[in-house]
Residue, then its C-alpha position, 0 to 999 in steps of 0.5 A: x942693296x946696290x953698291x951705289x946706294x950702300x955708299x950713300x947710306x954709309x956716308x949718311x950714317x957717318x954724317x949723322x954720327x958726326x952730327x951727334x958728337x957735336x957740342x950743339x944742343x940736342x934740338x939743333x942736332x936733330x934738325x941738322x940730322x933731318x937735313x942730312x937725311x933729306x939731302x941723301x933722300x934727294x940723292x937717291x931720288x936723283x939717281x933713280x930718275x937719272x938711271x931708271x930701273x932695268x926691270x920691274x924687280x929692280x924698281x920693286x927692290x928700290x921702293x920696298x928696300x932701298x928708299x925706306x932705309x933712307x926715308x926712315x931717318x926723315x921720319x925719325x927726326x921729324 
């Protein structure tokens, strides 16, 4: 995974971890984590739209490897 996406992924995991350490009920934690994951999915989409892809290999890598690592958290918290 490219460094820009790795940094976002680490930030997302850190925020989700902090969320689960809060004193809120589990239902509220799960909802907050969903919105955290949603925010980071939007971030990677914006980067992909803004910068584009330098070739087919990079585009395939994004949709096959990068995006699923973020989207799986949306699916999990739904």
